[in-house]
N, C-alpha and C positions, 0 to 999 in steps of 0.2 A: 638442601632441598634433595633429596633423593628422589630416583628413577620413578620410585612409587606415586611420590607426591606431584611430580611433574607430569606422569600420563595422566594421573587424574584431573591437572589443571588443563592439560592440553584436550582430553575429552569435552570437558566442560566448555571451553573457548571453541572448540570445532560444533557443537551442539549449538551456540549461540549463532556462531558464525555461520551455519546453513542459512538461519532465520533472517541475518543481517544480508543475507548473500540475496535471499527474495525479495529485499524491502531497495536493495541496492539494483537489482534488474530490474526492479519497478521503476527506481527514479531514473536510470539510463533510458527505459522505454519513453517516459512523458517527455523527457528531455530531448530525445532526438526526435519525436514527431513533432511535437507543439512548441520547443524550446523553453518550456515553463521548468523553472526549479521547484518543483515541489515540495514544498516544506514541510506541507500538511499529511504527506504521507502516512506517516505514523499514527495518525487519527482514526486509519481505516484500521489499524490493529489493535487501539483500545476499544474501536466501535463493534470489533468482533468478537474480544473476550468479554467486553460487557454483556453483548447480546446473549450469546450463550449462557454465561452465568444467570441471567434473571429467565430464560429459559430453563436452566435448571432449578432454579427456584420457583418455578410454575407462575411466573409473574409475565405481564404482556412486558416487552422491553421496550423503552423508550425510542428504540431505533426505529418503532413501526410508527408512532406520531412523528418523529423528525425527518424519516422519509418521505411519509404523508405531505407535511409541510413543504417540503422542498419541491416533490412533484406536484403541488397545487400553484408554488411560483413560476416553477418553468411552465406550465400549462396556461398560465394569466401571460407571460411572456409571449407564448405562441399566439395568443388571440393579438396582443397589441401590436406582433410583428404583422401579423395576417391583415390588421387594419390599417396600419401605417403603409403598407405594400400593396392595399387594396386586392389581397387575394380572395379568389372564390369562398363562400360560406363554407362547403361541403371538403376543401380541400384544408381548412382550417379547423374545421370540426375530426377531419382523422389525425391529423397530427397531435390533437390535444387527446385524442382517444389512444394514439401510441405512445405518448406522454405519462397517462396515467394507469394505461392498461397493468404493466406488470409491478408498481409500486403499489397497486391497490388489491392486486390480487393477492399479492406476496403478504402483505400486512393483514388481510384479512383470512390468511392460513393461519400466520404468527398468532392473532387474538383469540381465533378458534384453537390450535394446537397449545397454547402456552399452558394452562390449568390442567392438561389432558396426561404428561407425564411421560412424552415419547420416548424412546431411547437415545442416547447421546449422539449416534451418528444421525440421528434422523434429525434432531437439532440443530448440529453442526452445517447439517444442509440448509434447513430453515436460516441459520445464519449468515450463510453465503448468499444466499436467495434476497436476503432483506439488506444486506450492505453493499454489493457489486453494484447494483444502480444508482448508489450515491457518486460514483465516479464521473459519469456522463451526465446527472444532473449537475453538480458542482461544476464542471466544466461549461456549460451550457449558461450559467446563473453568475459565474464570476469571470470565464476567460475568453469565452467563443467572440464576442465582441470586441475582445483585446486580439484577437490571434497574429494581427499585424503589428504589435506594438513592440517595441525593443525588449532585451530580454530583460534591463533592468527594470521596465514599469511592470512586467509580467512579475518579476520578482518580489516586488512591493505588495502587488496583489497576492501573492502566496503569502506572504508575510499577516497581511490582513485576514485571509480564508485561514489561515492558522489560528489566530486569536479567536476569530469568530466560532470555528468549530468548537475550540476548547470551552469557551463560554457556555454554547449550547450544549456540548457534553455534558459540563455540570448542570445545566436545567434538566435535561433530560434523561441522565442517567444518576444522578446525585454525587456525593463527595464520597461513598463508602467504596472499599476496594474488593476486590473477586477475585479467588482463587481457584478455578477449574478443574474439577475431576480429570485424572488420567483416560488417554484414550486405551491404553495398555499397561497394565500393573505388572506384568512380568518383570522379572531382573535377571541379568545374565553376567556370573561373577567370572573374573578372572585373574586368578592372584589378588592383586589390594584395588586392581580395578573393577567396578560394578558398573554397568551400561544398563540405564531403566529402559521398558518398553517404549516411556514416550520418546527417548531421545531416538532410537531406532524409527519409531515413527517419524519425527523430523526429518532426519537424514534423509530418510526413501520419501517423505513427501516433498523435499524440496529438491531432489535427483529426479525426480518424475516431473516435477512441474518445468525445471529447468530444460529437460529432453522434450516436453511437451512446446515449449515457447518455440525452442530450436527449428522443429517439425515445423510448427505454426510458422514461423517465418519463412522458413525454406522450400515449404510444398504447397503450402494453400495460398490462393488468390489473395485473399484479404490480409495474409501477411506479406505478400511481396506488395501490395499495396502502401501497407506503413513502412513498409523499409525504403521504397523509393520517394514517400513524402519525409522520411527522415533525413534521404539523400539531398532532395533537390525539392523544396517545396512549388516553387513556383513551376518547374517542369512535372511536377506530379499533377497539378493543376490543369496543366495544359492538353496532357493525356488523356483529362477527364477526373484524374482522381480527388474525391472532395476532400479539401486539409479539416473542412469541419467533421465529417465524419468520420477521419483517421485521429482528429483530436478526442472524439468521445467514445472513439472502442480503444485508445490509447489510456483516458482516463477510466474507462470500464474494467480492463485489464489490470490496472495498478489499484485500483479498489477491491476486485476479487484477491490479488496476491495480497495486497494490505489485511484483508480478511482471513485468511489462509494463515498468515502468520500469527494473528492475533488468537487464531485456535490451537496453533500448536504451540506459543510461546506461553498461552494461560495458564496451563498447568505445572509452569514452571515457577512462577513467581506470581507474584498478588498484583493485578491489574486497577488503574483507578482510571478516574475521566483522563487527565494529563500525563498518564505514562508512556502514552505514544509518542510523547515530542521526543524525548531522549532514546529511544527505541527507534524511530524514523531516523533521528540526527546520526546514530553508528550505522545505517545503512546507506546513510549519505557521505560519510565521509570515507566508505567503500567506494562509492562511486565517484568520487571525486580522482580516489586512487587511479581509478581507470579513464580519467579525462571526460566522463558524462559520456564514453563514446562507446567505449569495448565491454562488451558481456562479459566473455571471458576473465577480463582483466578484475571486472564489480565482484567477481566470484571468488578470485585470488586475494583481493583486496578483504571481501567479506570476513573470510576466512581469518586473515591478516588482523583485523580489528577484535575480531572474536578470541584469538590470542593472546592479542595485546592486553585487552582485558582482562580477562583469565587469570594470566602472570602478573599485570600490574595489580590486581584485588588482592593478591597473596604478599607479595613486595610493600605494595605500599597502599591497603585498601582506600582511605580515607581522599585519597586521592587518583583513583581508577578511572576515573572519569575526565581528569585534566590530562594525564596519560593519551589517555585515547583520541581525546580531542587537539591535543598538539599535537599528535602525529602528524595532521593533516599540514602542518607550516611546512616543513621540509619536501612535502610532496607539490605544494605551490611555487614553493622558490624553484623547487624544478622547473614544473613546467611553465614555469613565469620566464624562465634563463631559456629554455629550449626553443619555445614558442611565445615570440617578441607579440605584445598586446599591438592588434589593428584597431582603428578607427571603425566602427559600428555605422553603416548608411542604411 
């Protein structure tokens, strides 16, 4: 391997690592706020890429019907909850309206816009509007009633949610794979190294989102409330911070980050309904490097995973996934020795 090949592999690894970094940050965020190891994070990536692909084809994406189905299930849950707690009909109606408003509006716009061939940027924004509500709805339907359960129970639920989303993804999107057009077709050459416009967008979008997340948690009241919930759930409740609202916000942000990651990675590889699992799992590996607690270490771990995958594919392409996922073993061993297990009460 000479320097030119190494530089190409490094650039490819850093490009993928930038996407994995977003997924790792979302995984750390969800776990810190809700204690949920959110295995289906990668499904948001697949939903984002496939939604944009179908909009590009002039078709109404299956995301629309999936979103409406989840919204109706959440609205029915609101009605049942109101009946059980004998809440006033007006309050229940307002909650149902809040649950349905955004999904119905976004779906209606998507149905109207799909055959009209709007520019790629407009379709990307519409994709984000469709996929982002999935986070809050999934949290409400699968996790909210189990918010105080053990981490193991929440992990088992995550496995079930993952299989459900994969199966429903096959039903709503079909088995066909799609590859989206690049947002920027420009190419920049420096010797043997060629940097595509899409790679530049990936780097800048990832950096911008990381900076925005930092400002959100440091400068906004909502961000500080999420941090407080992550540090001490019971204390946050005593201070008037709703753990349910914090969980919905964390899952909404995770869905937004996942959908954006799907838009970024869609032009670089063909995405199928089940492609999100491996992509999300690499983000999870990066999050484990950070102990599911540190955002800067998650970023470093994600870049390391990207580089390991890139160079592993060069030396042993058939075993690149094994190399990436095996790298988690020494990290887990070291963390187990450095921080002995304590029984959870």
